[in-house]
C-alpha positions as CSV (number, residue, x, y, z in Angstrom):
1,M,40.3,-55.1,37.9
2,L,40.9,-51.3,37.6
3,I,38.5,-49.0,35.8
4,V,39.7,-45.4,35.3
5,S,37.4,-42.6,34.3
6,T,38.0,-39.0,33.4
7,I,34.3,-38.4,34.1
8,T,33.2,-38.1,37.7
9,P,29.5,-38.9,38.2
10,S,27.5,-38.0,41.2
11,E,28.2,-39.7,44.6
12,E,24.9,-41.6,44.2
13,I,26.0,-43.1,40.9
14,Q,29.4,-43.9,42.2
15,Q,28.0,-45.7,45.3
16,H,25.5,-47.6,43.3
17,I,28.0,-49.0,40.7
18,E,30.7,-49.7,43.3
19,Q,28.3,-51.7,45.4
20,A,27.1,-53.6,42.3
21,F,30.7,-54.6,41.4
22,L,32.5,-55.2,44.7
23,N,35.5,-56.8,43.0
24,V,36.1,-53.9,40.7
25,T,38.2,-50.8,41.6
26,F,37.1,-47.5,40.2
27,K,39.3,-44.4,39.9
28,Y,37.9,-41.0,38.9
29,E,40.6,-38.6,37.6
30,E,40.4,-35.3,35.8
31,V,43.2,-36.2,33.4
32,W,44.8,-39.5,32.4
33,N,47.6,-40.5,34.8
34,D,50.4,-42.7,33.5
35,K,50.4,-44.9,36.6
36,S,46.6,-45.5,36.4
37,L,46.7,-46.0,32.7
38,A,49.4,-48.7,33.1
39,E,47.0,-50.7,35.3
40,A,43.6,-49.9,33.8
41,E,41.6,-52.7,32.1
42,V,38.7,-50.4,31.3
43,L,38.6,-46.6,30.5
44,I,35.6,-44.3,30.7
45,T,35.8,-41.1,28.7
46,Y,33.9,-38.6,26.6
47,G,36.1,-39.6,23.7
48,E,37.9,-36.3,23.2
49,D,40.9,-36.8,25.7
50,L,42.4,-40.1,24.4
51,T,45.4,-40.1,22.2
52,D,47.6,-42.8,20.6
53,E,50.1,-42.2,23.4
54,H,47.5,-43.0,26.0
55,I,46.6,-46.2,24.3
56,E,50.2,-47.2,24.1
57,K,50.7,-46.6,27.9
58,A,47.5,-48.6,28.8
59,K,49.1,-52.0,28.4
60,K,46.3,-53.9,30.1
61,L,43.5,-52.0,28.3
62,K,40.7,-54.2,26.9
63,W,37.6,-51.9,26.8
64,I,36.8,-48.2,26.3
65,M,33.4,-46.9,27.3
66,V,32.7,-43.6,25.5
67,M,30.0,-41.6,27.3
68,S,28.8,-39.8,24.2
69,A,27.7,-40.7,20.6
70,G,30.4,-38.7,18.8
71,L,33.7,-40.6,18.2
72,E,35.5,-38.6,15.6
73,K,38.4,-37.7,17.9
74,M,39.1,-41.3,19.0
75,P,42.5,-42.8,18.1
76,F,40.9,-45.7,16.2
77,K,44.1,-46.9,14.5
78,S,45.9,-47.6,17.8
79,I,42.7,-49.1,19.2
80,E,42.2,-51.4,16.2
81,E,45.8,-52.6,16.3
82,R,45.3,-53.7,19.9
83,G,41.8,-55.2,19.3
84,I,40.3,-53.1,22.1
85,L,36.5,-53.2,22.5
86,V,34.8,-49.8,22.2
87,T,31.2,-49.1,23.2
88,N,29.4,-45.7,23.4
89,A,26.3,-44.1,24.8
90,R,24.3,-44.0,21.5
91,G,20.6,-43.5,22.1
92,I,20.8,-41.5,25.3
93,H,20.5,-38.2,23.4
94,K,17.2,-38.8,21.7
95,I,15.0,-37.2,24.4
96,P,16.9,-34.0,25.0
97,M,17.8,-33.5,21.4
98,A,14.3,-34.1,20.1
99,E,12.9,-31.7,22.8
100,Y,15.6,-29.1,21.8
101,T,14.5,-29.4,18.2
102,F,10.9,-28.7,18.9
103,G,11.8,-26.0,21.4
104,M,13.7,-24.2,18.6
105,M,11.0,-24.8,16.0
106,L,8.3,-23.4,18.3
107,Q,10.6,-20.5,19.1
108,Y,10.8,-19.7,15.4
109,E,7.1,-20.2,14.6
110,K,5.8,-18.3,17.6
111,R,8.4,-15.5,17.2
112,L,9.6,-15.8,20.7
113,K,12.7,-13.8,20.2
114,Q,10.6,-10.9,19.1
115,L,8.2,-11.3,22.0
116,I,11.0,-11.4,24.5
117,Q,12.5,-8.2,23.1
118,Q,9.0,-6.5,23.2
119,E,8.7,-7.6,26.9
120,R,12.1,-6.0,27.6
121,D,11.1,-2.9,25.9
122,E,7.7,-2.8,27.7
123,N,6.1,-2.7,24.2
124,W,2.6,-4.1,23.9
125,Q,2.4,-5.1,20.3
126,S,-0.1,-7.9,19.6
127,S,-0.1,-7.8,15.8
128,I,2.8,-10.3,15.4
129,V,2.0,-12.9,12.7
130,M,2.8,-16.4,14.1
131,G,3.1,-19.6,12.2
132,E,2.2,-23.2,13.1
133,L,4.0,-26.5,12.9
134,H,0.7,-28.3,12.1
135,G,0.5,-29.3,8.4
136,K,4.2,-28.6,7.7
137,S,6.7,-31.2,6.4
138,M,9.9,-32.2,8.1
139,L,12.9,-33.9,6.4
140,I,15.2,-35.7,8.9
141,L,18.7,-36.5,7.8
142,G,19.7,-39.5,9.8
143,T,16.9,-41.7,11.1
144,G,18.5,-43.4,14.1
145,A,17.4,-43.1,17.7
146,I,17.4,-39.3,17.7
147,G,15.8,-38.9,14.3
148,G,13.2,-41.4,15.2
149,E,12.3,-39.6,18.4
150,I,12.1,-36.3,16.5
151,A,9.8,-37.9,14.0
152,R,7.6,-39.3,16.8
153,L,7.1,-35.8,18.2
154,A,6.5,-34.4,14.7
155,K,3.5,-36.7,14.3
156,A,2.1,-35.4,17.5
157,F,2.2,-31.9,16.0
158,G,0.4,-33.1,12.8
159,M,3.5,-32.8,10.6
160,T,4.4,-34.9,7.5
161,T,7.7,-36.7,8.1
162,L,10.3,-37.6,5.5
163,G,13.6,-39.3,6.2
164,I,17.0,-39.9,4.7
165,N,19.1,-42.9,5.6
166,R,21.6,-45.2,3.9
167,S,19.2,-48.0,3.2
168,G,15.9,-46.3,2.5
169,Q,14.2,-48.9,4.7
170,G,11.2,-47.9,6.7
171,V,11.4,-46.3,10.1
172,E,8.5,-45.9,12.6
173,H,6.8,-42.5,12.6
174,I,8.4,-41.5,9.2
175,D,5.9,-41.3,6.4
176,T,8.4,-41.7,3.6
177,L,12.0,-42.9,3.6
178,Y,14.6,-42.1,0.9
179,K,18.1,-43.2,0.3
180,M,21.0,-40.8,0.6
181,E,21.4,-40.6,-3.2
182,E,17.8,-39.3,-3.4
183,L,18.6,-36.3,-1.2
184,L,18.6,-33.6,-3.9
185,A,15.2,-34.7,-5.2
186,V,13.4,-34.7,-1.8
187,L,14.8,-31.4,-0.5
188,P,12.1,-29.2,-2.2
189,Q,9.4,-31.0,-0.3
190,A,10.5,-29.9,3.2
191,D,9.5,-26.9,5.3
192,Y,12.0,-28.0,8.0
193,I,15.2,-29.9,7.4
194,V,16.8,-31.4,10.5
195,S,20.2,-33.0,10.4
196,V,21.3,-35.4,13.1
197,L,24.0,-37.0,10.9
198,P,27.3,-38.0,12.5
199,S,30.7,-36.9,11.2
200,T,31.9,-39.7,8.8
201,K,33.7,-39.9,5.5
202,E,30.3,-40.3,3.8
203,T,28.6,-37.3,5.5
204,R,31.4,-34.7,5.7
205,Y,30.4,-31.7,3.7
206,I,27.7,-33.6,2.0
207,L,25.4,-30.5,1.8
208,M,26.6,-28.3,-1.1
209,E,25.4,-25.2,-2.9
210,K,23.1,-27.2,-5.1
211,H,21.3,-28.6,-2.1
212,F,20.5,-25.2,-0.6
213,Q,19.4,-24.0,-4.0
214,A,17.0,-26.9,-4.2
215,M,15.3,-26.0,-0.9
216,K,12.3,-23.9,-0.6
217,S,13.1,-20.2,0.2
218,S,10.8,-20.7,3.2
219,T,12.8,-23.7,4.6
220,V,14.2,-23.6,8.1
221,F,17.5,-25.6,8.3
222,I,18.4,-27.1,11.7
223,N,21.8,-28.8,12.4
224,I,22.2,-30.7,15.6
225,G,24.5,-33.4,14.2
226,R,28.0,-32.2,13.3
227,G,29.3,-28.9,12.1
228,D,31.2,-30.4,9.1
229,L,27.9,-31.4,7.4
230,V,28.3,-28.2,5.3
231,K,31.1,-25.8,4.7
232,E,30.5,-22.5,6.5
233,S,31.0,-20.5,3.4
234,V,28.2,-22.5,1.6
235,L,25.7,-22.0,4.4
236,L,26.5,-18.3,4.8
237,Q,26.0,-17.8,1.1
238,A,22.7,-19.6,1.2
239,L,21.5,-17.4,4.1
240,E,22.8,-14.2,2.5
241,K,21.0,-15.1,-0.8
242,Q,17.9,-16.0,1.1
243,E,17.8,-19.5,-0.5
244,I,16.5,-20.5,2.9
245,T,14.6,-18.4,5.5
246,H,16.4,-19.4,8.7
247,A,19.1,-21.6,10.2
248,I,19.1,-23.0,13.7
249,L,22.6,-24.1,14.5
250,D,23.9,-26.0,17.5
251,V,27.1,-27.3,15.8
252,F,29.8,-25.5,13.8
253,E,32.9,-26.2,11.7
254,S,35.0,-24.6,14.4
255,E,33.9,-24.5,18.1
256,P,33.5,-22.4,20.1
257,L,32.1,-20.0,17.6
258,P,34.3,-16.9,17.6
259,R,32.8,-13.7,19.1
260,N,33.1,-11.8,15.9
261,H,31.5,-14.5,13.7
262,P,28.7,-13.2,11.3
263,Y,26.2,-15.8,12.6
264,W,25.9,-13.9,15.9
265,N,24.3,-10.9,14.4
266,M,22.3,-12.4,11.5
267,E,18.6,-12.1,12.0
268,N,18.0,-15.3,10.1
269,V,20.3,-17.4,12.3
270,T,19.8,-18.8,15.8
271,V,23.0,-19.9,17.5
272,T,23.3,-22.3,20.5
273,P,26.6,-23.5,22.0
274,H,26.5,-27.2,21.1
275,S,24.0,-27.8,23.9
276,S,21.1,-29.7,22.3
277,S,22.1,-32.9,24.1
278,Q,22.5,-31.3,27.5
279,S,20.3,-32.8,30.2
280,D,20.4,-33.5,33.9
281,Q,19.7,-37.1,33.0
282,Y,22.7,-37.4,30.7
283,L,25.2,-39.1,33.0
284,P,22.6,-41.3,34.8
285,R,21.5,-42.7,31.4
286,C,25.2,-43.2,30.3
287,F,26.0,-45.2,33.5
288,V,22.9,-47.4,33.0
289,I,24.4,-48.5,29.6
290,F,27.8,-48.8,31.2
291,E,26.5,-50.9,34.1
292,K,24.8,-53.3,31.7
293,N,28.0,-53.6,29.6
294,L,30.2,-54.1,32.7
295,Q,27.9,-57.0,33.8
296,E,28.6,-58.6,30.4
297,Y,32.3,-57.9,30.7
298,V,32.8,-59.4,34.1
299,S,30.7,-62.5,33.2
300,N,32.5,-63.0,29.8
301,G,29.3,-62.3,27.9
302,K,28.9,-61.1,24.4
303,Q,25.7,-59.1,24.5
304,Y,27.2,-55.6,24.7
305,I,25.1,-52.5,24.0
306,N,26.4,-50.1,21.4
307,V,29.5,-51.9,20.2
308,I,31.4,-49.6,17.7
309,D,32.5,-50.8,14.3
310,I,36.1,-49.5,14.4
311,N,36.3,-49.3,10.6
312,R,33.2,-47.3,10.2
313,G,33.8,-45.2,13.3
314,Y,30.3,-45.6,14.7
């Protein structure tokens, strides 16, 4: 059996997995090769480099392991027609993305940008008024693994946690859960609004002008999910009208963010380059999931981790 990957892990990971599966051949290539595709039974990818043409060429393909949570660029129609199994790395992002969220929140509350600038200017100014997370409320849009970990950390800071999901069913560490249709009513309660929603037909551009108008003027909006949660023009207008006080943005409608984009120079915006999930533990965690699924695959098992519903796209 041939497994072809456009992701090259460390030598340590390669040696470990190859020793664990002696009857499997692994090929690590930077781009898909027609000859390799024709023989591959399993593909490993980040999910952004596969096309309908690649699926057509991979005549023996039975399983695709996507080493990320985002799947919006996958050629699902071709995959569904062939009945190919798709699994992903959902859940591995929860620690780095939760830590990023609180790093950014503390940066805002403790005025770290201003302090860093004062340090550069050799300016001893100790009268900066800092805020606290303690006692504030956080609304989490999307209460899966990442949202749940953010909520867990929020409780450690003494915050009130609110959540939005499709069912409205309870989630550990979240004080009150609401259904998606209750979003507009709950927005005025939140000091921080954190979106970890994926890009789906239901979530695309779900936040509109009326939602930002319903928020507190002191609200900090954080988007670490997907950039198409809100139209750029809508968010810019909300910031310019001071309907919210600050936006911390790691994802954007168009990436990379152009050099001349207004966000770069807005005092009430913090920009990061889609890096909230970055961690030196990223690939090791991905390959732990892959190894468990590969064991199921070679033993004809059915207990795969993170099987994707092709129709839903997640």
